[in-house]
C-alpha positions in Angstrom: -26.8 23.6 35.8 -26.5 19.9 36.0 -26.4 17.6 33.0 -29.7 16.3 31.8 -30.1 12.6 31.0 -30.0 11.8 27.3 -33.1 9.7 27.9 -35.3 12.7 28.9 -37.6 14.4 26.3 -37.4 18.1 26.0 -39.5 20.1 28.4 -39.8 17.3 31.0 -38.6 17.7 34.6 -35.1 16.5 35.5 -34.9 12.9 36.6 -38.1 11.8 34.7 -37.2 9.0 32.3 -38.6 9.2 28.8 -39.9 5.6 29.2 -42.5 6.8 31.6 -44.0 9.0 28.9 -44.6 6.0 26.6 -48.2 4.7 26.8 -48.7 1.0 27.4 -51.4 -1.1 25.7 -54.9 -0.4 27.1 -55.8 -2.1 30.4 -58.9 -4.2 29.7 -60.5 -3.1 32.9 -59.2 0.4 33.7 -62.0 2.9 32.9 -62.3 6.7 33.4 -65.2 6.7 35.8 -66.3 9.3 38.3 -65.0 9.0 41.8 -68.5 8.5 43.2 -68.9 5.4 41.1 -65.4 4.0 41.6 -66.4 1.9 44.6 -69.4 0.4 42.7 -67.8 -0.4 39.4 -64.1 -0.3 40.0 -63.9 -4.1 40.5 -66.5 -5.1 37.9 -65.8 -6.9 34.6 -66.8 -3.9 32.4 -63.9 -3.3 29.9 -62.3 0.0 29.2 -63.3 2.0 26.1 -59.7 2.0 25.0 -59.6 -1.8 25.1 -63.0 -2.1 23.3 -61.8 0.3 20.5 -58.6 -1.8 20.3 -60.7 -4.9 19.6 -62.7 -2.9 17.0 -59.4 -1.8 15.3 -58.4 -5.4 15.1 -61.7 -6.8 13.8 -62.5 -4.1 11.2 -59.4 -4.5 9.1 -59.6 -8.3 9.4 -63.2 -8.1 8.1 -62.1 -5.9 5.2 -59.5 -8.4 4.1 -62.0 -11.3 4.5 -64.5 -9.5 2.4 -61.9 -8.8 -0.3 -60.8 -12.4 -0.2 -64.4 -13.7 -0.4 -65.1 -11.5 -3.4 -62.2 -13.2 -5.3 -62.3 -16.8 -3.8 -65.5 -18.7 -3.1 -63.7 -21.2 -0.9 -60.2 -22.7 -0.3 -58.8 -26.2 -0.9 -58.4 -26.9 2.9 -62.0 -25.9 3.4 -63.2 -28.2 0.6 -61.3 -31.1 2.2 -62.8 -30.4 5.6 -66.3 -30.1 4.3 -66.0 -33.2 2.0 -63.9 -35.6 4.2 -64.5 -34.7 7.8 -67.8 -33.0 8.3 -70.1 -35.5 6.4 -68.8 -38.7 8.3 -69.3 -36.9 11.6 -72.8 -35.8 10.7 -73.6 -39.3 9.4 -72.4 -41.0 12.5 -74.4 -38.7 14.8 -77.6 -38.9 12.8 -77.3 -42.7 12.6 -76.2 -43.5 16.2 -77.4 -40.6 18.2 -80.4 -38.9 16.7 -81.3 -37.1 20.0 -77.8 -35.5 19.9 -78.4 -34.4 16.4 -81.7 -32.8 17.4 -80.0 -31.1 20.3 -77.4 -29.7 18.0 -80.0 -28.4 15.6 -81.8 -26.8 18.5 -78.6 -25.1 19.8 -78.0 -23.8 16.3 -81.5 -22.2 16.4 -80.3 -20.0 19.3 -78.6 -17.9 16.6 -81.5 -17.7 14.1 -82.7 -14.3 13.1 -86.2 -14.7 14.6 -84.8 -16.0 17.9 -82.2 -13.2 18.2 -84.7 -10.5 17.2 -87.2 -11.8 19.9 -84.3 -12.0 22.4 -83.3 -8.4 21.8 -86.9 -7.3 22.2 -87.4 -9.3 25.5 -84.1 -8.1 26.9 -84.9 -4.5 26.0 -88.3 -4.7 27.7 -86.7 -6.2 30.9 -84.1 -3.4 30.9 -86.8 -0.7 30.6 -88.9 -2.5 33.3 -85.8 -2.3 35.6 -85.3 1.3 34.9 -82.2 0.8 32.8 -83.0 2.9 29.8 -79.2 3.1 29.0 -79.0 -0.7 28.6 -82.2 -0.8 26.6 -80.6 1.7 24.1 -77.5 -0.5 24.2 -79.5 -3.5 23.2 -81.4 -1.6 20.5 -78.0 -0.6 19.0 -77.3 -4.3 18.8 -80.0 -4.8 16.2 -77.6 -3.2 13.8 -76.3 -6.7 13.4 -79.2 -7.4 11.0 -78.6 -4.7 8.4 -74.8 -5.3 8.6 -75.4 -8.9 7.7 -77.7 -8.0 4.8 -75.3 -5.5 3.4 -72.3 -7.9 3.6 -74.3 -10.7 2.0 -75.5 -8.4 -0.8 -72.0 -7.0 -1.3 -70.1 -10.3 -1.5 -72.6 -11.9 -3.8 -72.1 -11.8 -7.6 -68.3 -11.7 -7.3 -65.7 -13.9 -8.9 -65.2 -17.2 -7.1 -62.7 -20.0 -7.2 -61.8 -21.6 -10.6 -63.3 -18.6 -12.4 -66.8 -19.3 -11.1 -69.2 -16.9 -9.7 -70.8 -16.5 -6.4 -74.5 -16.3 -7.3 -75.7 -12.7 -7.4 -78.4 -11.6 -5.0 -81.0 -9.1 -6.1 -82.7 -6.7 -3.7 -86.0 -8.7 -4.2 -84.2 -12.0 -3.3 -82.7 -10.3 -0.3 -86.1 -9.0 0.9 -87.8 -12.4 0.4 -85.0 -14.1 2.3 -85.6 -11.8 5.3 -89.0 -13.4 5.8 -87.9 -16.9 4.6 -90.2 -16.8 1.6 -90.3 -20.1 -0.2 -88.3 -21.7 2.6 -85.2 -19.8 1.6 -83.4 -17.7 4.3 -80.5 -15.4 4.1 -77.9 -18.3 4.5 -79.6 -20.0 1.6 -78.9 -17.2 -0.8 -75.5 -16.1 0.4 -73.0 -17.8 2.7 -70.8 -14.9 3.7 -70.8 -13.9 6.5 -72.4 -16.6 8.6 -75.5 -14.9 10.0 -75.8 -17.2 13.0 -72.2 -16.4 14.0 -72.6 -12.7 13.5 -76.0 -12.4 15.3 -74.8 -14.7 18.2 -71.6 -12.7 18.7 -73.6 -9.4 19.0 -76.6 -10.7 21.0 -74.9 -12.9 23.6 -71.9 -10.5 23.8 -74.2 -7.6 24.7 -76.1 -9.8 27.2 -72.9 -10.7 28.9 -71.9 -7.1 29.0 -75.2 -6.1 30.5 -74.7 -8.7 33.3 -71.2 -7.4 33.9 -72.5 -3.8 33.9 -75.2 -4.4 36.5 -73.1 -6.7 38.6 -70.6 -5.5 41.1 -69.0 -9.0 41.2 -66.1 -9.3 38.8 -66.3 -13.1 38.9 -70.0 -13.0 37.8 -69.2 -10.8 34.9 -66.4 -13.0 33.8 -68.6 -16.0 34.1 -71.2 -14.2 31.8 -68.5 -13.6 29.2 -67.4 -17.2 29.4 -71.0 -18.5 28.9 -71.4 -16.0 25.9 -68.2 -17.2 24.3 -69.3 -20.8 24.7 -72.7 -20.2 23.2 -71.2 -18.2 20.3 -68.7 -21.0 19.6 -71.3 -23.8 19.8 -73.8 -22.0 17.6 -71.2 -21.2 15.0 -69.5 -24.6 14.9 -72.8 -26.4 14.7 -73.5 -24.5 11.5 -70.2 -26.0 10.2 -71.4 -29.5 11.4 -74.7 -29.0 9.5 -72.8 -28.1 6.3 -74.3 -24.7 6.1 -71.1 -22.7 6.1 -67.4 -22.9 5.4 -64.9 -21.8 8.1 -64.2 -18.5 6.3 -68.0 -17.7 6.6 -67.9 -18.3 10.3 -64.8 -16.1 10.6 -66.5 -13.3 8.7 -69.5 -13.5 11.1 -67.2 -13.4 14.1 -65.2 -10.4 12.8 -68.3 -8.4 11.8 -70.1 -9.2 15.0 -67.1 -8.6 17.1 -66.4 -5.2 15.5 -70.0 -4.0 16.0 -70.0 -5.3 19.6 -66.7 -3.6 20.4 -67.8 -0.2 19.0 -71.2 -0.3 20.8 -69.6 -1.2 24.1 -66.9 1.5 23.7 -69.4 4.2 22.8 -71.6 3.2 25.7 -68.8 3.3 28.3 -67.6 6.6 27.0 -71.2 8.1 27.1 -72.1 6.6 30.5 -68.9 6.2 32.5 -66.5 8.4 30.5 -66.1 11.3 32.9 -62.8 12.6 34.2 -61.7 10.8 37.4 -62.0 13.2 40.3 
């Protein structure tokens, strides 16, 4: 009997290095699809469920710590400096010298408003049903969970200790309900800053739209282009909220983390349910 390598785990055949048994990080595109679908979707931009869950595992703990931080600190000194010394001069220059640009920026910001995103989910869902893609319609329906997640986070982070011993104004259930329908001209972002609703909703809505494009397209480049457009829209909508003085950077980060976690979980569950069959 020959000597076995000290680098081989017990029970493995001779000559098989232990390093081969170590799993690598998930491949963003490798998916367990059926052999019959391998030709159609093997070169698409649909991510693997392992990669999607990995993103969720990164976003969820980050969101937890952001919520904890927000409940103890209203805002930070660097954010105060940014919002007092950088944002106002930029906004003043744009409104004074380029009013059409300011109107355009406000319009782009509206692409992440609650009413627009809700209408967008409805239209996209109807289109999916009309094209016979009930699976994508259910996927988009799951994306509307972004709304109650935003409400819960805003309600939970309000009424907590803020910076310098202050308090983040508490939000009652009645205030929250009225803000849902913009009663008295007060929306959700007017009663609670964290998380930034526009950032959260845009992340989920445009992220799911990009995934739907990648899912129905066999062209990987088209899917990657859809992801790029979605990221650009999400960034533009979110940063314009900063330009308008509606949110601090930590609020935007909270919206991205909450939206990204929900998006990653929905995509992972969908891929496992639809494509998650053992490769023949």
